[in-house]
Structure formats: structure tokens, C-alpha cells
C-alpha positions as CSV (number, residue, x, y, z in Angstrom):
1,M,111.7,120.7,100.7
2,S,112.4,124.4,100.1
3,L,114.7,125.3,103.0
4,G,117.2,128.1,102.3
5,R,115.0,129.8,99.6
6,V,114.5,133.5,99.5
7,Y,110.8,134.1,100.0
8,N,108.5,136.9,99.0
9,A,107.4,138.7,102.2
10,D,103.9,138.6,100.8
11,P,103.2,135.1,99.6
12,L,100.0,136.2,97.8
13,V,102.1,138.2,95.3
14,G,104.0,135.0,94.3
15,M,100.9,132.9,94.2
16,K,99.1,135.3,91.9
17,G,102.2,135.6,89.7
18,L,102.5,131.8,89.3
19,V,99.1,131.4,87.7
20,S,98.9,134.8,85.9
21,G,101.5,134.1,83.2
22,Q,102.8,137.6,83.5
23,A,106.4,136.6,84.0
24,S,107.8,134.5,81.2
25,I,110.7,132.2,80.2
26,R,110.3,130.9,76.7
27,N,113.4,128.6,76.6
28,G,116.3,127.6,78.7
29,A,114.7,124.7,80.7
30,R,117.1,121.9,81.7
31,L,115.9,118.5,83.1
32,V,118.4,116.0,84.4
33,C,117.5,112.7,86.1
34,S,119.0,110.1,88.4
35,Q,117.9,106.6,89.5
36,Y,117.3,106.8,93.2
37,T,116.7,104.0,95.7
38,G,113.2,104.4,97.1
39,T,111.9,103.1,100.4
40,K,109.2,100.7,101.5
41,V,111.1,98.0,103.5
42,L,112.2,96.5,100.2
43,P,114.3,98.7,97.9
44,F,112.6,100.2,94.9
45,R,114.0,102.0,91.8
46,T,112.9,105.6,91.9
47,F,113.1,108.3,89.2
48,G,114.5,111.6,90.3
49,V,114.4,114.8,88.2
50,T,116.1,118.1,88.8
51,A,114.7,121.1,86.9
52,R,116.7,124.2,86.1
53,L,115.1,127.5,84.9
54,E,117.2,130.7,84.2
55,K,116.0,134.3,83.9
56,D,117.9,137.6,84.0
57,G,121.1,135.9,85.2
58,M,119.4,134.0,88.0
59,V,119.0,130.2,88.2
60,Y,116.0,128.5,89.9
61,M,116.0,124.8,90.6
62,G,113.5,122.3,91.8
63,T,113.3,118.5,92.4
64,G,110.7,115.8,91.9
65,V,110.9,112.1,92.5
66,A,108.6,109.3,91.6
67,P,108.5,105.5,91.7
68,M,109.5,103.5,88.6
69,A,107.6,100.4,89.9
70,T,104.0,101.0,90.9
71,S,101.2,98.7,92.1
72,G,100.5,98.1,88.4
73,G,96.7,98.4,88.6
74,V,95.0,97.9,85.3
75,R,93.4,101.3,85.5
76,E,96.6,103.2,86.3
77,P,98.8,105.0,83.8
78,E,101.9,102.9,83.0
79,A,105.4,103.6,84.3
80,V,108.0,102.9,81.7
81,K,110.1,101.2,84.5
82,D,113.3,101.2,82.4
83,F,115.7,104.0,83.5
84,G,117.3,104.3,80.0
85,L,113.9,104.6,78.4
86,A,112.6,107.0,81.0
87,K,115.8,109.2,80.5
88,S,115.2,109.3,76.8
89,H,111.5,110.4,77.3
90,L,112.7,113.1,79.7
91,A,115.0,114.4,76.9
92,R,112.1,114.5,74.6
93,L,110.1,116.6,77.1
94,E,113.1,119.0,77.6
95,E,113.3,119.5,73.8
96,R,109.6,120.2,73.6
97,L,109.7,122.7,76.5
98,N,112.5,124.6,74.8
99,R,110.8,125.3,71.4
100,G,109.9,128.7,72.7
101,D,106.1,128.7,72.5
102,K,105.5,127.7,76.1
103,N,105.9,129.8,79.2
104,L,108.1,127.8,81.5
105,L,107.1,129.8,84.5
106,N,103.4,128.8,84.1
107,P,102.4,125.2,85.3
108,F,99.6,125.1,82.8
109,D,101.9,125.7,79.8
110,V,104.2,123.0,81.2
111,E,101.1,120.7,81.5
112,D,100.3,121.2,77.8
113,A,103.8,120.4,76.8
114,V,103.9,117.2,78.8
115,M,100.6,116.0,77.3
116,E,101.8,116.8,73.8
117,V,104.9,114.6,74.3
118,D,102.8,111.9,75.9
119,A,100.5,111.7,72.9
120,V,103.4,111.4,70.5
121,L,105.2,108.7,72.6
122,A,102.0,106.8,73.1
123,K,101.5,106.6,69.3
124,E,105.1,105.6,68.7
125,R,104.9,102.9,71.3
126,G,101.7,101.5,69.9
127,L,99.6,102.1,73.0
128,K,95.9,102.1,72.4
129,A,93.4,103.9,74.7
130,A,96.2,104.6,77.1
131,R,95.7,106.5,80.3
132,P,97.2,110.0,80.3
133,T,101.0,109.9,80.8
134,S,101.3,106.2,79.9
135,G,103.2,107.2,76.7
136,I,105.8,109.3,78.4
137,G,105.7,107.2,81.6
138,S,103.9,108.1,84.8
139,E,107.2,108.4,86.7
140,V,108.7,110.8,84.1
141,A,105.5,112.9,83.9
142,I,105.0,113.4,87.7
143,A,108.6,113.7,88.6
144,S,109.3,116.4,85.9
145,T,106.1,118.4,86.6
146,I,106.8,118.5,90.3
147,A,110.4,119.5,89.7
148,L,109.3,122.3,87.4
149,L,106.6,123.5,89.8
150,D,109.2,123.5,92.5
151,A,111.5,125.6,90.3
152,Q,108.6,128.0,89.5
153,A,107.9,128.3,93.2
154,A,111.6,129.3,93.7
155,Y,111.2,132.0,91.0
156,Y,108.1,133.5,92.6
157,G,109.6,133.3,96.1
158,I,106.9,131.0,97.7
159,P,107.0,127.6,99.4
160,T,106.0,124.8,97.1
161,A,103.0,124.1,99.2
162,L,101.7,127.5,98.4
163,A,102.4,127.0,94.7
164,M,100.2,123.9,94.8
165,R,97.6,125.9,96.6
166,A,97.7,128.6,93.9
167,V,97.2,126.1,91.1
168,L,94.3,124.4,93.0
169,L,92.6,127.7,93.7
170,N,93.0,128.7,90.0
171,L,91.4,125.5,88.9
172,Q,88.5,126.1,91.3
173,G,88.0,129.7,90.1
174,K,88.7,131.1,93.5
175,K,90.7,134.1,94.6
176,M,94.2,133.5,96.0
177,D,94.4,133.3,99.8
178,T,96.3,131.4,102.6
179,D,93.3,131.2,104.9
180,G,92.3,128.0,106.7
181,L,95.4,126.0,106.1
182,I,95.6,122.8,108.2
183,A,98.1,120.1,109.0
184,P,96.6,116.7,108.0
185,L,95.4,114.0,110.4
186,P,97.9,111.1,109.8
187,K,96.8,107.5,109.3
188,F,99.7,105.6,110.7
189,N,100.0,102.1,109.3
190,I,100.8,99.7,112.2
191,L,99.6,96.3,111.0
192,N,100.3,94.8,107.6
193,F,98.6,91.7,106.2
194,G,97.4,90.5,102.8
195,V,99.9,91.0,100.0
196,H,101.8,93.4,102.4
197,S,102.2,90.7,105.1
198,G,105.6,89.9,106.6
199,T,104.2,86.6,108.0
200,K,102.9,83.8,105.8
201,R,101.1,80.5,106.3
202,P,103.1,77.3,105.5
203,D,101.6,77.4,102.0
204,G,103.0,80.8,101.4
205,L,99.7,82.7,101.6
206,P,98.9,85.4,104.1
207,Y,96.7,84.4,107.1
208,I,94.2,87.1,106.3
209,W,93.5,89.3,103.3
210,I,92.6,92.6,105.0
211,Q,95.7,94.5,104.0
212,E,96.4,97.4,106.4
213,T,95.3,98.7,109.7
214,K,96.1,102.2,110.6
215,V,95.6,104.5,113.7
216,A,94.5,108.1,113.5
217,P,95.2,110.5,116.4
218,I,92.0,112.4,116.0
219,G,92.1,113.9,119.5
220,A,95.6,115.4,119.2
221,K,96.0,119.2,119.7
222,N,98.4,119.5,116.7
223,F,100.4,117.5,114.2
224,E,103.4,117.2,116.5
225,E,101.3,115.6,119.2
226,A,99.6,113.3,116.6
227,V,103.0,111.9,115.6
228,Y,103.8,111.2,119.3
229,M,100.5,109.4,119.8
230,G,101.1,107.2,116.8
231,T,104.5,106.1,118.0
232,Q,103.0,105.4,121.5
233,V,100.3,103.1,120.0
234,L,102.8,101.2,117.8
235,E,105.1,100.8,120.8
236,K,102.3,99.3,122.9
237,L,101.2,97.0,120.1
238,I,104.7,95.6,119.7
239,K,104.9,94.9,123.5
240,I,101.4,93.3,123.5
241,V,102.0,91.1,120.5
242,G,105.6,90.3,121.4
243,V,106.9,90.5,117.8
244,D,108.3,93.2,115.5
245,N,108.5,91.4,112.2
246,I,108.3,94.1,109.6
247,G,105.5,94.2,107.0
248,F,105.6,95.9,103.7
249,E,104.6,99.3,105.1
250,A,106.9,99.1,108.2
251,G,104.0,98.0,110.4
252,I,104.1,94.6,112.1
253,S,102.8,91.3,110.8
254,P,102.0,88.9,113.7
255,A,100.3,85.6,112.9
256,F,96.8,86.9,113.4
257,T,94.2,84.6,111.9
258,S,91.1,86.9,111.8
259,P,90.2,90.5,111.1
260,E,88.5,90.6,114.5
261,Q,91.8,89.8,116.1
262,V,93.5,92.6,114.2
263,Y,91.1,95.2,115.3
264,E,90.8,93.8,118.8
265,F,94.6,94.1,119.4
266,T,94.7,97.5,117.8
267,A,92.0,98.8,120.2
268,K,93.8,97.2,123.1
269,A,97.1,99.0,122.2
270,I,95.2,102.3,122.0
271,D,93.7,101.7,125.4
272,Q,97.0,100.6,127.0
273,A,98.6,103.8,125.6
274,G,96.0,105.8,127.5
275,L,94.6,107.2,124.2
276,S,91.1,105.7,124.0
277,G,88.8,108.3,122.4
278,K,91.8,110.2,121.1
279,V,93.1,107.7,118.6
280,V,90.8,105.7,116.3
281,I,91.2,103.0,113.7
282,A,91.3,103.4,109.9
283,A,90.9,100.2,107.8
284,D,92.4,99.6,104.4
285,G,90.8,96.4,103.0
286,A,92.5,96.5,99.6
287,V,89.6,94.3,98.7
288,S,90.4,94.0,95.0
289,E,93.2,91.8,96.1
290,F,90.9,89.1,97.4
291,S,87.7,89.4,95.3
292,D,86.8,88.5,91.7
293,P,83.8,88.5,89.4
294,V,81.7,85.4,90.0
295,Q,82.3,84.6,86.4
296,P,84.2,86.5,83.6
297,G,82.3,89.6,82.5
298,S,79.9,89.5,85.5
299,D,79.0,92.6,87.4
300,K,78.6,90.5,90.6
301,F,81.6,89.8,92.8
302,E,82.7,87.3,95.4
303,Y,84.9,88.1,98.4
304,R,87.1,86.0,100.7
305,L,88.5,87.3,104.0
306,Y,90.9,84.3,104.3
307,P,92.6,82.2,101.6
308,G,90.4,79.3,100.8
309,E,87.3,80.7,102.7
310,K,83.8,80.2,101.3
311,A,83.0,83.3,99.3
312,L,80.9,86.2,100.4
313,D,78.7,88.2,98.1
314,A,78.6,92.0,98.1
315,E,76.0,92.0,100.8
316,G,78.1,89.7,103.0
317,M,81.1,91.9,102.6
318,I,79.1,95.0,103.6
319,K,77.7,93.1,106.6
320,F,81.3,92.4,107.7
321,W,82.2,96.1,107.6
322,E,79.0,96.9,109.5
323,Q,80.0,94.5,112.2
324,M,83.5,95.9,112.5
325,V,82.3,99.4,112.7
326,Q,79.9,98.4,115.5
327,R,82.5,96.6,117.5
328,Y,85.6,98.8,117.1
329,P,86.3,102.6,116.8
330,I,86.8,102.5,113.0
331,I,86.4,105.9,111.4
332,S,87.4,105.1,107.8
333,I,87.2,102.2,105.4
334,E,89.5,102.5,102.4
335,D,88.9,100.2,99.4
336,G,86.2,98.3,101.2
337,M,84.8,96.8,97.9
338,N,86.3,95.6,94.6
339,S,87.3,98.5,92.5
340,E,84.9,97.3,89.7
341,D,82.0,96.6,91.9
342,T,80.3,100.0,91.6
343,V,77.0,98.6,92.8
344,G,78.7,97.3,96.0
345,W,80.4,100.6,96.6
346,K,77.0,102.4,96.4
347,M,75.5,99.9,98.8
348,L,78.4,100.4,101.2
349,M,77.9,104.2,101.0
350,K,74.2,103.8,101.7
351,S,74.9,101.6,104.7
352,L,77.9,103.4,106.3
353,G,78.6,106.6,104.3
354,G,76.5,108.8,106.5
355,K,78.6,108.2,109.6
356,R,81.9,106.9,108.4
357,E,84.5,107.7,105.7
358,I,84.3,105.5,102.7
359,Q,87.5,106.1,100.8
360,G,88.3,105.2,97.2
361,D,91.8,104.4,95.9
362,D,91.7,101.7,93.2
363,I,88.2,102.7,92.1
364,F,89.3,106.3,91.3
365,V,93.0,106.0,90.6
366,T,93.3,109.8,91.2
367,D,91.7,110.4,87.8
368,P,89.5,113.6,87.8
369,D,87.2,112.0,85.2
370,E,86.7,108.8,87.1
371,I,86.1,110.7,90.4
372,R,83.3,112.6,88.7
373,R,81.9,109.6,86.8
374,L,81.7,107.5,89.9
375,A,80.1,110.2,92.1
376,G,78.1,108.6,94.9
377,C,80.4,105.6,95.3
378,A,82.5,107.1,98.2
379,N,82.9,110.3,100.3
380,S,86.7,110.4,100.2
381,V,89.5,110.0,97.7
382,L,93.0,108.7,98.2
383,I,95.4,110.9,96.2
384,K,98.5,109.3,94.5
385,P,100.2,111.8,92.2
386,N,101.7,109.2,89.9
387,Q,98.3,107.8,89.3
388,A,97.1,111.2,88.1
389,G,100.3,111.5,86.0
390,T,101.1,115.2,86.4
391,I,100.9,117.7,89.3
392,V,98.2,119.7,87.5
393,R,96.1,116.5,86.9
394,T,96.6,115.7,90.6
395,L,95.2,119.0,91.6
396,K,92.4,118.7,89.1
397,A,91.4,115.4,90.8
398,I,91.4,117.2,94.1
399,A,89.3,120.0,92.7
400,V,86.7,117.5,91.5
401,A,86.7,115.7,94.9
402,R,86.2,119.1,96.7
403,E,83.3,119.9,94.3
404,L,81.7,116.7,95.4
405,G,82.3,117.4,99.1
406,Y,84.8,114.6,99.6
407,T,87.7,114.5,102.0
408,I,91.1,113.8,100.5
409,S,94.2,111.8,101.6
410,P,97.5,112.3,99.8
411,S,99.4,109.0,100.1
412,H,102.9,107.5,99.9
413,R,103.6,105.0,97.2
414,S,106.0,102.1,96.5
415,G,109.4,103.6,95.8
416,K,108.7,106.9,97.6
417,V,111.4,109.1,98.9
418,P,110.6,111.3,101.9
419,G,110.8,114.9,100.8
420,G,110.8,114.0,97.2
421,Y,108.2,111.8,95.6
422,G,105.0,113.7,95.0
423,M,106.0,116.3,97.7
424,I,103.2,114.6,99.7
425,P,103.6,116.8,102.8
426,E,103.5,120.0,100.6
427,L,100.5,118.6,98.8
428,C,98.6,117.9,102.1
429,I,99.1,121.4,103.4
430,G,98.7,123.2,100.2
431,T,95.3,121.6,99.5
432,Q,94.0,121.6,103.0
433,A,93.9,117.8,103.0
434,E,92.2,116.2,106.0
435,W,94.4,113.2,105.9
436,L,98.0,112.1,105.3
437,K,98.9,108.4,104.6
438,P,102.6,108.2,105.5
439,G,103.2,104.6,106.5
440,A,104.3,103.6,110.0
441,P,105.5,106.3,112.4
442,R,109.1,105.1,112.4
443,R,112.1,104.2,110.3
444,E,112.4,106.0,107.0
445,R,108.6,106.8,107.1
446,A,109.2,109.3,109.8
447,G,110.7,111.5,107.1
448,F,107.2,112.4,105.9
449,D,106.0,113.4,109.3
450,N,109.2,115.5,110.0
451,N,108.7,117.2,106.6
452,V,105.2,118.2,107.6
453,M,106.5,119.8,110.8
454,T,109.2,121.7,108.9
455,I,106.7,123.1,106.4
456,I,104.4,124.2,109.3
457,D,107.4,126.0,110.8
458,E,108.2,127.7,107.5
459,L,104.7,128.9,107.0
460,K,104.5,130.2,110.5
461,M,107.6,132.3,109.9
462,L,105.7,133.8,106.9
463,G,102.9,134.8,109.2
464,I,100.5,132.0,108.1
465,N,98.6,130.1,110.8
466,I,98.3,126.3,110.4
467,G,95.5,124.4,112.2
468,Y,95.1,120.7,112.6
469,A,92.4,118.6,110.9
470,G,91.6,116.2,113.7
471,K,88.6,118.1,115.1
472,Q,86.9,118.7,111.8
473,V,87.3,115.1,110.7
474,A,85.9,113.9,114.1
475,E,82.8,116.2,113.6
476,R,82.4,115.1,109.9
477,F,82.3,111.4,110.7
478,H,80.7,111.5,114.1
479,I,83.5,110.1,116.2
């Protein structure tokens, strides 16, 4: 968050300055770190960085925070996860930044320095074919690059959201502007099952594998009303189900035994809140958690909706999603197929992609090269900055997604800190993201929603109008 900063009365001046490289600091960067406690029901270790830049007797500071424990997907960059090691890697980065050949006020020069240190550390650690930032550690890379961009935004007198916008527009080869900014449509996570379930069978397994069920206030007039609608639906659901046992994402985990039951009760809660037609359902299957190749090395996969169930093939899994979309007001399906089943993803797109959002998370891992390589597998990308590794790579992934015509959804992550990790609210508004994935609309997760509203107010005070993404998403996906 950037409250209290002195802003340039004309944000475009600062945006242009950020990417032009005209102003320069060639040394004097300081990076310090702390181990924070992140949030996600269970405590997580989180890596926090404060960046300090000094020029002409003035000091400019910024912060960035990232989880030290990620989901650990095999296609993600590695987090070093050890605070002492992460701290030493940050010191190596500080030393590289201060050699004097990099402009510390330019995010692209900072990016080059991070990737140079990453390559050296990957070699020293014996990592082969490592994803970018695995050497330095994904938490070190994203926290430090966000902190430095935040400090650069302070120097240029612009909100960090507009600094992100400036970098994205530069990557796209577009002129600087603040036109068409929107507040995202939130996907509020209200039901948690699968590996995120707070309720287990006697054998310790979840009742069903479908991981998350979210509600999207598509008919709200603005973001503020959207948050209120989300809380109303969750409140009704708790009353209907009669339990409030907390799942991993702060939603609830009743002992439901079928996906149909999940979506039926969600639709019932929407109706009892008086919001039918204004709030729709977004599914997150996290299907890679309950599917495997039929045999090692095979390109065919088998899927199980319940532990111990007879396996479905890809066609059976797609038929399930077709049935759910027909029965319930589902606008979006995230990770509806195994991340390695590219044939299945294309089949799902062919079946439902013309009228519903098919969103990729594990398949793309916020990697610009993977998003391009797998074009045609989805029409939307989940954006997790620590998967990309740096803030510039995050914005490169968004640029590729936009080139392909995809919607985007910046997302929280294990170990997140509202207002810190990934600056997710700033990223949403700065990139005109259609979606925000903030978790449940309560407890510590409300910090993300509140931050969005603060940023909206800041930008309004600078004379920048902010719309709401609900209507355009509804039109795009025919809801």
C-alpha cells in the first residue's frame, strides 16, 4: 500500500519516467528482509523485503512479501524455504545491484540483475534445467523485485498500481495511459474440499476431490457492492448448512458427499440471499490432485471425483463439467483437467470454451513461454507472481495472455499477507484484470478486498475513473 506518498499531479509523467530510464541511480540500493507470518488459516513462513533507494538526499522505500512455502508443483520455480539461505541470496542480489552498471530506477535493469544472480546461484546449487528464479529462490526474487518497483514508484510519484501498468504497457509496445481501468470481479471462495478440506472421512481422506467453490458477484454495480454480496451469500450458506468449520481458504467444509451437493447448496445460498442472476458460481477443480496417467509415461489420464471411485477418462471428466454447467450457474472452471493432459484441455475448450471461462493455473504456472506454447488450451490465466518469479516476468505473462485474448485473474497464495505479497490488488487494477481471487470474504482475507477499495479511492483522488469488471465478464461468457 502506498498511503502517505507524495504523488505527481500528472501520473503519466511518472509512468513515462519509470520505463524511460532517464532518471538514474547507479548504486546505493539496500535490501533488508524479515520472516513474516503469512495467512491461510494455518500459519505460513513468509519472506518480507524492504528496499531503499537514495537520490539527491531523498530516500525512497518499498516493500514486497512472498511465501516461503508454495504448493510445490513440479513445474513451478523453487522457493529456497530456508530463511537463512534466502537472506544470503538477497545479500548477493544487493551486491550485484550496487556494482554501478545497472539503473536502479528502471525495473528492466533490476530484472537483468536478478536473472544474472539467479543463473550464478542455480549453477552453484547444482540445479539443472531450473525454472527461472529457482536458483535465487522464487520468494527472494518476487519479494525483492516488488519492493524495488514499489520504491521506484515512490521516486516517480505514482501509485504502485500505475507503475505496474507502465511496465505492462511498455512490454506491449503501447503508449502510456490510465484509460479503462477497472476494479476486478472477485471470486469469493466459500466451500473448501479436496486437499483444502476441513472435514475428512474416517479414513482421513476428503469426501470429494473438487477443491474449491467460489461465488462471483457479476451483477454488482461496483466493487464495494460485490464484497457485500459475497458476504451475504457466505452468511446464508453457513445458516443453511448449519456448520462453520473452516477450510484451508477460510471457506466452510461441511460433510458433502458429491459435487452436485456442493453446487446445489451454493445455488440455494445465492437464491436465499436474493441474489439469483447477480451472483454466479466459479469452480476450481484442482483436478491434478485427483488424476494420474493411466500408466507411467502415458498421455492419457484417469480421473476420480471421490476417493476410491471408478476412474473416468478425459471424455468422462469433460462430460461431468458439461452436466454441471447445464444444471448450475457456473461461469468459470479453473484447472478442470490434469495440468499435463493438454489433449483433454483442448477438448474441454472445444466443448465449453465458447460460452464459459476455462482458466489455467497449474498448466501455465504464470510462465509467459508456457502460456504461448499451450495456446488453445484455455481462455483465461490465473496469475501467481511467485510462479513467474519476478514482477517483470509476471507482467510478461499477462502481456502474452492479453495477446491471446485471455482474461486474467491475479491470485492469493499460501503464505500471503494482505497488502504485501505480490501486491495483488495493485496488480489487478494496474493490469485491468477481470478477476481477483482473494479467498473467502471474511477474516484476514478481507484485507485484500479492503486494499482494492483503498486503491480505488486513491486513484479517484488523482482524477482517474475506475469501472467494475462484472458487466464485461458477463457479456464475454454469456451469463
